[in-house]
PDB file as gemmi writes it, atoms N, CA and C in Angstrom:
CRYST1    1.000    1.000    1.000  90.00  90.00  90.00 P 1                      
ATOM      1  N   MET A   1     -86.506-167.049 -15.434  1.00  0.00           N  
ATOM      2  CA  MET A   1     -85.551-165.919 -14.340  1.00  0.00           C  
ATOM      3  C   MET A   1     -85.768-164.575 -14.444  1.00  0.00           C  
ATOM      4  N   VAL A   2     -86.329-163.722 -13.611  1.00  0.00           N  
ATOM      5  CA  VAL A   2     -86.614-162.445 -13.471  1.00  0.00           C  
ATOM      6  C   VAL A   2     -84.682-161.760 -13.205  1.00  0.00           C  
ATOM      7  N   ARG A   3     -84.078-161.068 -13.894  1.00  0.00           N  
ATOM      8  CA  ARG A   3     -82.580-160.114 -13.600  1.00  0.00           C  
ATOM      9  C   ARG A   3     -83.482-158.857 -13.249  1.00  0.00           C  
ATOM     10  N   LEU A   4     -82.588-158.760 -12.039  1.00  0.00           N  
ATOM     11  CA  LEU A   4     -83.413-157.196 -11.219  1.00  0.00           C  
ATOM     12  C   LEU A   4     -82.418-156.252 -12.136  1.00  0.00           C  
ATOM     13  N   PRO A   5     -83.080-155.184 -11.683  1.00  0.00           N  
ATOM     14  CA  PRO A   5     -82.082-154.205 -12.438  1.00  0.00           C  
ATOM     15  C   PRO A   5     -81.076-153.569 -11.926  1.00  0.00           C  
ATOM     16  N   LEU A   6     -79.924-153.086 -12.459  1.00  0.00           N  
ATOM     17  CA  LEU A   6     -78.713-152.805 -12.178  1.00  0.00           C  
ATOM     18  C   LEU A   6     -78.782-151.474 -11.103  1.00  0.00           C  
ATOM     19  N   THR A   7     -77.597-151.532 -10.105  1.00  0.00           N  
ATOM     20  CA  THR A   7     -77.865-150.705  -9.340  1.00  0.00           C  
ATOM     21  C   THR A   7     -77.157-149.351  -9.788  1.00  0.00           C  
ATOM     22  N   PRO A   8     -76.980-148.216  -9.332  1.00  0.00           N  
ATOM     23  CA  PRO A   8     -76.026-147.197  -9.853  1.00  0.00           C  
ATOM     24  C   PRO A   8     -74.361-147.374  -9.985  1.00  0.00           C  
ATOM     25  N   GLU A   9     -74.181-148.525  -8.845  1.00  0.00           N  
ATOM     26  CA  GLU A   9     -72.960-148.200  -8.889  1.00  0.00           C  
ATOM     27  C   GLU A   9     -72.385-149.689  -9.847  1.00  0.00           C  
ATOM     28  N   GLN A  10     -73.262-150.716 -10.323  1.00  0.00           N  
ATOM     29  CA  GLN A  10     -72.964-151.300 -11.116  1.00  0.00           C  
ATOM     30  C   GLN A  10     -72.719-150.738 -12.443  1.00  0.00           C  
ATOM     31  N   LEU A  11     -73.833-149.596 -12.815  1.00  0.00           N  
ATOM     32  CA  LEU A  11     -74.086-149.163 -14.007  1.00  0.00           C  
ATOM     33  C   LEU A  11     -72.654-148.252 -14.035  1.00  0.00           C  
ATOM     34  N   ALA A  12     -72.090-147.519 -13.177  1.00  0.00           N  
ATOM     35  CA  ALA A  12     -70.602-147.081 -13.115  1.00  0.00           C  
ATOM     36  C   ALA A  12     -70.226-147.559 -13.253  1.00  0.00           C  
ATOM     37  N   ALA A  13     -69.751-148.465 -12.760  1.00  0.00           N  
ATOM     38  CA  ALA A  13     -68.679-150.024 -12.985  1.00  0.00           C  
ATOM     39  C   ALA A  13     -69.008-150.378 -14.500  1.00  0.00           C  
ATOM     40  N   GLY A  14     -70.060-150.368 -14.887  1.00  0.00           N  
ATOM     41  CA  GLY A  14     -70.314-150.370 -16.524  1.00  0.00           C  
ATOM     42  C   GLY A  14     -69.219-149.790 -17.381  1.00  0.00           C  
ATOM     43  N   ARG A  15     -69.453-148.567 -16.880  1.00  0.00           N  
ATOM     44  CA  ARG A  15     -68.942-146.761 -17.785  1.00  0.00           C  
ATOM     45  C   ARG A  15     -67.603-146.929 -17.474  1.00  0.00           C  
ATOM     46  N   ARG A  16     -67.165-147.575 -16.477  1.00  0.00           N  
ATOM     47  CA  ARG A  16     -65.496-147.275 -16.193  1.00  0.00           C  
ATOM     48  C   ARG A  16     -65.024-148.478 -16.713  1.00  0.00           C  
ATOM     49  N   LEU A  17     -65.871-149.528 -17.149  1.00  0.00           N  
ATOM     50  CA  LEU A  17     -64.964-150.864 -17.924  1.00  0.00           C  
ATOM     51  C   LEU A  17     -65.037-150.455 -19.183  1.00  0.00           C  
ATOM     52  N   GLY A  18     -66.397-149.846 -19.709  1.00  0.00           N  
ATOM     53  CA  GLY A  18     -66.265-149.920 -21.149  1.00  0.00           C  
ATOM     54  C   GLY A  18     -65.352-148.514 -21.793  1.00  0.00           C  
ATOM     55  N   GLY A  19     -64.832-147.326 -20.939  1.00  0.00           N  
ATOM     56  CA  GLY A  19     -64.083-146.426 -21.191  1.00  0.00           C  
ATOM     57  C   GLY A  19     -62.989-146.838 -21.009  1.00  0.00           C  
ATOM     58  N   ARG A  20     -62.419-147.871 -20.075  1.00  0.00           N  
ATOM     59  CA  ARG A  20     -61.276-148.350 -20.539  1.00  0.00           C  
ATOM     60  C   ARG A  20     -60.756-149.039 -21.757  1.00  0.00           C  
ATOM     61  N   LEU A  21     -61.948-150.045 -22.059  1.00  0.00           N  
ATOM     62  CA  LEU A  21     -61.830-150.950 -22.906  1.00  0.00           C  
ATOM     63  C   LEU A  21     -61.797-150.258 -24.150  1.00  0.00           C  
ATOM     64  N   ARG A  22     -62.205-148.873 -24.484  1.00  0.00           N  
ATOM     65  CA  ARG A  22     -62.444-147.656 -25.507  1.00  0.00           C  
ATOM     66  C   ARG A  22     -60.882-147.228 -25.880  1.00  0.00           C  
ATOM     67  N   GLU A  23     -60.577-146.957 -24.928  1.00  0.00           N  
ATOM     68  CA  GLU A  23     -59.286-146.123 -24.327  1.00  0.00           C  
ATOM     69  C   GLU A  23     -58.068-147.234 -25.180  1.00  0.00           C  
ATOM     70  N   ALA A  24     -58.463-148.602 -24.442  1.00  0.00           N  
ATOM     71  CA  ALA A  24     -57.211-149.638 -25.212  1.00  0.00           C  
ATOM     72  C   ALA A  24     -57.100-149.813 -26.519  1.00  0.00           C  
ATOM     73  N   ARG A  25     -58.347-149.809 -27.335  1.00  0.00           N  
ATOM     74  CA  ARG A  25     -58.676-150.090 -28.681  1.00  0.00           C  
ATOM     75  C   ARG A  25     -57.747-149.143 -29.693  1.00  0.00           C  
ATOM     76  N   GLY A  26     -57.871-147.977 -28.711  1.00  0.00           N  
ATOM     77  CA  GLY A  26     -56.810-147.072 -29.363  1.00  0.00           C  
ATOM     78  C   GLY A  26     -57.461-146.458 -30.955  1.00  0.00           C  
ATOM     79  N   THR A  27     -56.297-146.681 -32.083  1.00  0.00           N  
ATOM     80  CA  THR A  27     -56.980-146.336 -33.735  1.00  0.00           C  
ATOM     81  C   THR A  27     -57.653-147.396 -34.136  1.00  0.00           C  
ATOM     82  N   ARG A  28     -57.813-148.587 -33.604  1.00  0.00           N  
ATOM     83  CA  ARG A  28     -57.962-149.977 -34.371  1.00  0.00           C  
ATOM     84  C   ARG A  28     -59.206-150.374 -34.220  1.00  0.00           C  
ATOM     85  N   THR A  29     -60.139-150.239 -35.419  1.00  0.00           N  
ATOM     86  CA  THR A  29     -61.405-150.105 -35.764  1.00  0.00           C  
ATOM     87  C   THR A  29     -62.281-150.980 -34.488  1.00  0.00           C  
ATOM     88  N   LEU A  30     -63.604-150.545 -34.408  1.00  0.00           N  
ATOM     89  CA  LEU A  30     -64.691-151.417 -33.657  1.00  0.00           C  
ATOM     90  C   LEU A  30     -64.586-152.900 -33.758  1.00  0.00           C  
ATOM     91  N   ALA A  31     -64.762-152.788 -35.228  1.00  0.00           N  
ATOM     92  CA  ALA A  31     -65.218-154.018 -36.171  1.00  0.00           C  
ATOM     93  C   ALA A  31     -63.822-155.205 -35.816  1.00  0.00           C  
ATOM     94  N   GLU A  32     -62.926-154.316 -35.997  1.00  0.00           N  
ATOM     95  CA  GLU A  32     -61.509-155.580 -35.965  1.00  0.00           C  
ATOM     96  C   GLU A  32     -61.291-155.992 -34.832  1.00  0.00           C  
ATOM     97  N   VAL A  33     -61.811-155.383 -33.703  1.00  0.00           N  
ATOM     98  CA  VAL A  33     -61.084-155.846 -32.305  1.00  0.00           C  
ATOM     99  C   VAL A  33     -62.469-156.646 -32.045  1.00  0.00           C  
ATOM    100  N   ALA A  34     -63.866-156.268 -32.518  1.00  0.00           N  
ATOM    101  CA  ALA A  34     -64.703-157.502 -32.390  1.00  0.00           C  
ATOM    102  C   ALA A  34     -64.617-158.762 -32.536  1.00  0.00           C  
ATOM    103  N   SER A  35     -64.254-158.473 -33.859  1.00  0.00           N  
ATOM    104  CA  SER A  35     -63.973-159.884 -34.798  1.00  0.00           C  
ATOM    105  C   SER A  35     -62.683-160.571 -33.912  1.00  0.00           C  
ATOM    106  N   GLU A  36     -61.466-160.099 -33.431  1.00  0.00           N  
ATOM    107  CA  GLU A  36     -60.346-160.801 -33.127  1.00  0.00           C  
ATOM    108  C   GLU A  36     -61.109-161.567 -31.975  1.00  0.00           C  
ATOM    109  N   ALA A  37     -62.091-160.517 -30.970  1.00  0.00           N  
ATOM    110  CA  ALA A  37     -62.367-161.100 -29.618  1.00  0.00           C  
ATOM    111  C   ALA A  37     -63.226-162.303 -29.795  1.00  0.00           C  
ATOM    112  N   GLY A  38     -64.298-162.506 -30.981  1.00  0.00           N  
ATOM    113  CA  GLY A  38     -64.979-163.301 -31.496  1.00  0.00           C  
ATOM    114  C   GLY A  38     -66.245-162.981 -30.664  1.00  0.00           C  
ATOM    115  N   ILE A  39     -66.610-161.189 -31.300  1.00  0.00           N  
ATOM    116  CA  ILE A  39     -67.963-160.861 -30.287  1.00  0.00           C  
ATOM    117  C   ILE A  39     -68.321-160.131 -31.840  1.00  0.00           C  
ATOM    118  N   SER A  40     -69.945-159.696 -31.607  1.00  0.00           N  
ATOM    119  CA  SER A  40     -70.338-158.894 -32.615  1.00  0.00           C  
ATOM    120  C   SER A  40     -69.788-157.459 -32.587  1.00  0.00           C  
ATOM    121  N   PRO A  41     -69.527-156.485 -33.608  1.00  0.00           N  
ATOM    122  CA  PRO A  41     -69.516-155.410 -33.267  1.00  0.00           C  
ATOM    123  C   PRO A  41     -70.388-154.145 -32.259  1.00  0.00           C  
ATOM    124  N   GLU A  42     -71.582-154.637 -32.607  1.00  0.00           N  
ATOM    125  CA  GLU A  42     -72.869-154.196 -31.477  1.00  0.00           C  
ATOM    126  C   GLU A  42     -72.093-154.443 -30.310  1.00  0.00           C  
ATOM    127  N   THR A  43     -72.157-155.924 -29.975  1.00  0.00           N  
ATOM    128  CA  THR A  43     -71.700-155.929 -28.499  1.00  0.00           C  
ATOM    129  C   THR A  43     -70.552-155.032 -28.066  1.00  0.00           C  
ATOM    130  N   LEU A  44     -69.623-154.974 -28.719  1.00  0.00           N  
ATOM    131  CA  LEU A  44     -68.523-153.924 -28.102  1.00  0.00           C  
ATOM    132  C   LEU A  44     -68.655-152.797 -27.886  1.00  0.00           C  
ATOM    133  N   ARG A  45     -69.665-152.221 -28.992  1.00  0.00           N  
ATOM    134  CA  ARG A  45     -70.336-150.893 -29.073  1.00  0.00           C  
ATOM    135  C   ARG A  45     -70.967-150.596 -27.511  1.00  0.00           C  
ATOM    136  N   LYS A  46     -71.915-151.488 -27.062  1.00  0.00           N  
ATOM    137  CA  LYS A  46     -72.712-151.645 -25.814  1.00  0.00           C  
ATOM    138  C   LYS A  46     -71.899-151.657 -24.873  1.00  0.00           C  
ATOM    139  N   ILE A  47     -70.640-152.521 -24.712  1.00  0.00           N  
ATOM    140  CA  ILE A  47     -69.719-152.380 -23.817  1.00  0.00           C  
ATOM    141  C   ILE A  47     -68.990-151.076 -23.501  1.00  0.00           C  
ATOM    142  N   GLU A  48     -68.543-150.631 -24.102  1.00  0.00           N  
ATOM    143  CA  GLU A  48     -67.500-149.737 -24.079  1.00  0.00           C  
ATOM    144  C   GLU A  48     -68.743-148.035 -24.312  1.00  0.00           C  
ATOM    145  N   THR A  49     -70.005-148.200 -24.391  1.00  0.00           N  
ATOM    146  CA  THR A  49     -70.949-147.272 -24.010  1.00  0.00           C  
ATOM    147  C   THR A  49     -71.277-147.364 -22.707  1.00  0.00           C  
ATOM    148  N   GLY A  50     -71.251-148.451 -22.272  1.00  0.00           N  
ATOM    149  CA  GLY A  50     -71.732-148.960 -20.658  1.00  0.00           C  
ATOM    150  C   GLY A  50     -73.128-149.117 -20.990  1.00  0.00           C  
ATOM    151  N   ARG A  51     -73.579-149.413 -21.980  1.00  0.00           N  
ATOM    152  CA  ARG A  51     -74.887-149.832 -22.382  1.00  0.00           C  
ATOM    153  C   ARG A  51     -75.261-151.489 -21.934  1.00  0.00           C  
ATOM    154  N   MET A  52     -73.973-152.212 -21.765  1.00  0.00           N  
ATOM    155  CA  MET A  52     -74.047-153.351 -21.606  1.00  0.00           C  
ATOM    156  C   MET A  52     -72.953-153.234 -20.057  1.00  0.00           C  
ATOM    157  N   ALA A  53     -73.195-152.937 -19.138  1.00  0.00           N  
ATOM    158  CA  ALA A  53     -72.741-152.892 -17.899  1.00  0.00           C  
ATOM    159  C   ALA A  53     -72.039-153.994 -17.302  1.00  0.00           C  
ATOM    160  N   THR A  54     -72.717-155.108 -17.707  1.00  0.00           N  
ATOM    161  CA  THR A  54     -72.109-156.365 -16.904  1.00  0.00           C  
ATOM    162  C   THR A  54     -71.663-157.540 -18.020  1.00  0.00           C  
ATOM    163  N   PRO A  55     -70.906-157.615 -18.977  1.00  0.00           N  
ATOM    164  CA  PRO A  55     -70.573-158.460 -20.140  1.00  0.00           C  
ATOM    165  C   PRO A  55     -70.440-159.515 -19.120  1.00  0.00           C  
ATOM    166  N   ALA A  56     -70.496-160.869 -19.907  1.00  0.00           N  
ATOM    167  CA  ALA A  56     -69.953-162.055 -19.480  1.00  0.00           C  
ATOM    168  C   ALA A  56     -68.203-162.086 -19.097  1.00  0.00           C  
ATOM    169  N   PHE A  57     -67.765-163.145 -18.096  1.00  0.00           N  
ATOM    170  CA  PHE A  57     -66.710-162.893 -18.541  1.00  0.00           C  
ATOM    171  C   PHE A  57     -65.824-163.703 -19.522  1.00  0.00           C  
ATOM    172  N   ALA A  58     -66.385-164.357 -20.303  1.00  0.00           N  
ATOM    173  CA  ALA A  58     -65.405-164.878 -21.140  1.00  0.00           C  
ATOM    174  C   ALA A  58     -65.329-163.647 -22.485  1.00  0.00           C  
ATOM    175  N   THR A  59     -66.314-162.754 -22.193  1.00  0.00           N  
ATOM    176  CA  THR A  59     -66.292-161.344 -23.775  1.00  0.00           C  
ATOM    177  C   THR A  59     -65.440-160.855 -22.971  1.00  0.00           C  
ATOM    178  N   VAL A  60     -64.944-160.298 -21.456  1.00  0.00           N  
ATOM    179  CA  VAL A  60     -64.367-159.475 -21.100  1.00  0.00           C  
ATOM    180  C   VAL A  60     -62.811-160.259 -21.294  1.00  0.00           C  
ATOM    181  N   ALA A  61     -62.481-161.420 -20.830  1.00  0.00           N  
ATOM    182  CA  ALA A  61     -61.430-162.206 -20.847  1.00  0.00           C  
ATOM    183  C   ALA A  61     -60.832-162.077 -22.424  1.00  0.00           C  
ATOM    184  N   ALA A  62     -61.687-162.315 -23.546  1.00  0.00           N  
ATOM    185  CA  ALA A  62     -61.448-161.973 -24.810  1.00  0.00           C  
ATOM    186  C   ALA A  62     -61.108-160.787 -25.339  1.00  0.00           C  
ATOM    187  N   LEU A  63     -61.813-159.916 -24.902  1.00  0.00           N  
ATOM    188  CA  LEU A  63     -61.064-158.321 -24.980  1.00  0.00           C  
ATOM    189  C   LEU A  63     -59.959-158.090 -24.364  1.00  0.00           C  
ATOM    190  N   ALA A  64     -59.640-158.261 -23.073  1.00  0.00           N  
ATOM    191  CA  ALA A  64     -58.372-158.076 -22.469  1.00  0.00           C  
ATOM    192  C   ALA A  64     -57.517-158.681 -23.324  1.00  0.00           C  
ATOM    193  N   GLN A  65     -57.196-159.591 -23.737  1.00  0.00           N  
ATOM    194  CA  GLN A  65     -56.484-160.382 -24.426  1.00  0.00           C  
ATOM    195  C   GLN A  65     -55.981-159.923 -25.869  1.00  0.00           C  
ATOM    196  N   VAL A  66     -57.003-159.655 -26.431  1.00  0.00           N  
ATOM    197  CA  VAL A  66     -56.985-158.954 -27.750  1.00  0.00           C  
ATOM    198  C   VAL A  66     -56.461-157.643 -27.431  1.00  0.00           C  
ATOM    199  N   LEU A  67     -56.954-156.795 -26.701  1.00  0.00           N  
ATOM    200  CA  LEU A  67     -56.313-155.650 -25.999  1.00  0.00           C  
ATOM    201  C   LEU A  67     -55.015-155.466 -24.989  1.00  0.00           C  
ATOM    202  N   ALA A  68     -54.583-156.685 -25.129  1.00  0.00           N  
ATOM    203  CA  ALA A  68     -53.490-156.488 -24.333  1.00  0.00           C  
ATOM    204  C   ALA A  68     -53.670-155.772 -23.249  1.00  0.00           C  
ATOM    205  N   VAL A  69     -54.729-155.835 -21.943  1.00  0.00           N  
ATOM    206  CA  VAL A  69     -55.080-155.347 -20.896  1.00  0.00           C  
ATOM    207  C   VAL A  69     -55.234-156.466 -19.547  1.00  0.00           C  
ATOM    208  N   SER A  70     -54.675-156.642 -18.850  1.00  0.00           N  
ATOM    209  CA  SER A  70     -54.379-157.193 -17.492  1.00  0.00           C  
ATOM    210  C   SER A  70     -56.199-157.318 -17.145  1.00  0.00           C  
ATOM    211  N   LEU A  71     -56.660-158.721 -16.903  1.00  0.00           N  
ATOM    212  CA  LEU A  71     -57.682-159.073 -16.406  1.00  0.00           C  
ATOM    213  C   LEU A  71     -57.873-158.323 -14.925  1.00  0.00           C  
ATOM    214  N   ASP A  72     -56.919-158.249 -14.313  1.00  0.00           N  
ATOM    215  CA  ASP A  72     -56.824-157.859 -12.664  1.00  0.00           C  
ATOM    216  C   ASP A  72     -57.343-156.243 -13.370  1.00  0.00           C  
ATOM    217  N   GLU A  73     -56.613-155.442 -14.082  1.00  0.00           N  
ATOM    218  CA  GLU A  73     -56.817-153.909 -14.096  1.00  0.00           C  
ATOM    219  C   GLU A  73     -58.057-154.021 -14.441  1.00  0.00           C  
ATOM    220  N   LEU A  74     -59.026-154.185 -15.092  1.00  0.00           N  
ATOM    221  CA  LEU A  74     -60.389-154.403 -15.435  1.00  0.00           C  
ATOM    222  C   LEU A  74     -61.178-154.857 -14.455  1.00  0.00           C  
ATOM    223  N   ALA A  75     -61.036-155.641 -13.641  1.00  0.00           N  
ATOM    224  CA  ALA A  75     -61.837-156.180 -12.727  1.00  0.00           C  
ATOM    225  C   ALA A  75     -61.623-155.158 -11.130  1.00  0.00           C  
ATOM    226  N   GLU A  76     -60.749-154.145 -11.362  1.00  0.00           N  
ATOM    227  CA  GLU A  76     -60.779-153.200 -10.296  1.00  0.00           C  
ATOM    228  C   GLU A  76     -61.505-152.238 -10.893  1.00  0.00           C  
ATOM    229  N   LEU A  77     -61.785-152.442 -12.205  1.00  0.00           N  
ATOM    230  CA  LEU A  77     -62.876-151.064 -13.048  1.00  0.00           C  
ATOM    231  C   LEU A  77     -64.036-151.593 -12.765  1.00  0.00           C  
ATOM    232  N   ALA A  78     -64.143-152.748 -12.742  1.00  0.00           N  
ATOM    233  CA  ALA A  78     -65.351-153.271 -12.778  1.00  0.00           C  
ATOM    234  C   ALA A  78     -66.028-153.692 -11.839  1.00  0.00           C  
ATOM    235  N   LEU A  79     -65.651-154.238 -10.481  1.00  0.00           N  
ATOM    236  CA  LEU A  79     -66.178-154.697  -9.240  1.00  0.00           C  
ATOM    237  C   LEU A  79     -66.414-153.554  -8.103  1.00  0.00           C  
ATOM    238  N   VAL A  80     -67.682-153.701  -7.948  1.00  0.00           N  
ATOM    239  CA  VAL A  80     -67.832-152.481  -6.748  1.00  0.00           C  
ATOM    240  C   VAL A  80     -68.002-153.231  -5.405  1.00  0.00           C  
ATOM    241  N   SER A  81     -67.553-152.512  -4.263  1.00  0.00           N  
ATOM    242  CA  SER A  81     -67.563-152.740  -3.256  1.00  0.00           C  
ATOM    243  C   SER A  81     -69.567-152.726  -2.693  1.00  0.00           C  
ATOM    244  N   PRO A  82     -69.347-153.242  -1.397  1.00  0.00           N  
ATOM    245  CA  PRO A  82     -70.903-152.383  -0.708  1.00  0.00           C  
ATOM    246  C   PRO A  82     -70.883-150.921  -0.779  1.00  0.00           C  
ATOM    247  N   VAL A  83     -70.248-150.170  -0.577  1.00  0.00           N  
ATOM    248  CA  VAL A  83     -70.175-149.134  -0.319  1.00  0.00           C  
ATOM    249  C   VAL A  83     -70.044-147.945  -1.755  1.00  0.00           C  
ATOM    250  N   GLY A  84     -69.753-148.860  -2.806  1.00  0.00           N  
ATOM    251  CA  GLY A  84     -69.853-148.223  -4.064  1.00  0.00           C  
ATOM    252  C   GLY A  84     -68.262-147.866  -4.746  1.00  0.00           C  
ATOM    253  N   ASP A  85     -67.329-148.097  -3.716  1.00  0.00           N  
ATOM    254  CA  ASP A  85     -66.120-147.932  -4.327  1.00  0.00           C  
ATOM    255  C   ASP A  85     -65.649-149.171  -5.355  1.00  0.00           C  
ATOM    256  N   PRO A  86     -64.844-148.576  -5.931  1.00  0.00           N  
ATOM    257  CA  PRO A  86     -64.464-149.506  -6.581  1.00  0.00           C  
ATOM    258  C   PRO A  86     -63.392-150.545  -5.425  1.00  0.00           C  
ATOM    259  N   VAL A  87     -63.298-152.138  -5.950  1.00  0.00           N  
ATOM    260  CA  VAL A  87     -62.573-153.217  -4.969  1.00  0.00           C  
ATOM    261  C   VAL A  87     -60.958-152.885  -5.426  1.00  0.00           C  
ATOM    262  N   ARG A  88     -60.283-152.852  -4.831  1.00  0.00           N  
ATOM    263  CA  ARG A  88     -58.723-152.707  -4.899  1.00  0.00           C  
ATOM    264  C   ARG A  88     -58.130-153.888  -4.225  1.00  0.00           C  
ATOM    265  N   SER A  89     -57.458-154.559  -4.829  1.00  0.00           N  
ATOM    266  CA  SER A  89     -56.614-155.788  -4.668  1.00  0.00           C  
ATOM    267  C   SER A  89     -55.434-155.364  -3.496  1.00  0.00           C  
ATOM    268  N   ALA A  90     -55.543-156.371  -2.549  1.00  0.00           N  
ATOM    269  CA  ALA A  90     -54.660-156.625  -1.164  1.00  0.00           C  
ATOM    270  C   ALA A  90     -53.071-156.203  -1.463  1.00  0.00           C  
ATOM    271  N   GLY A  91     -52.607-156.343  -2.720  1.00  0.00           N  
ATOM    272  CA  GLY A  91     -50.919-156.455  -3.333  1.00  0.00           C  
ATOM    273  C   GLY A  91     -50.602-155.784  -4.109  1.00  0.00           C  
TER     274      GLY A  91                                                      
END                                                                             
């Protein structure tokens, strides 16, 4: 199976997601948060820097739990609409 290249909008969404996770990590070390989330420090580094723009849902959910960030908030950052704007919830 060949994976299509990510669009500029998907790459931008990945950078927004990574930036928010980095912000939420605060002064905690990358290794500490990665360990608590059950992922490698390199994976967390790639997510935070936007090099892994579309991490698996389970990875995002684990990081949200460890960092006390709502999945709804992360979804708004990570999802893009057809015109490239972040998707906003109706409620």
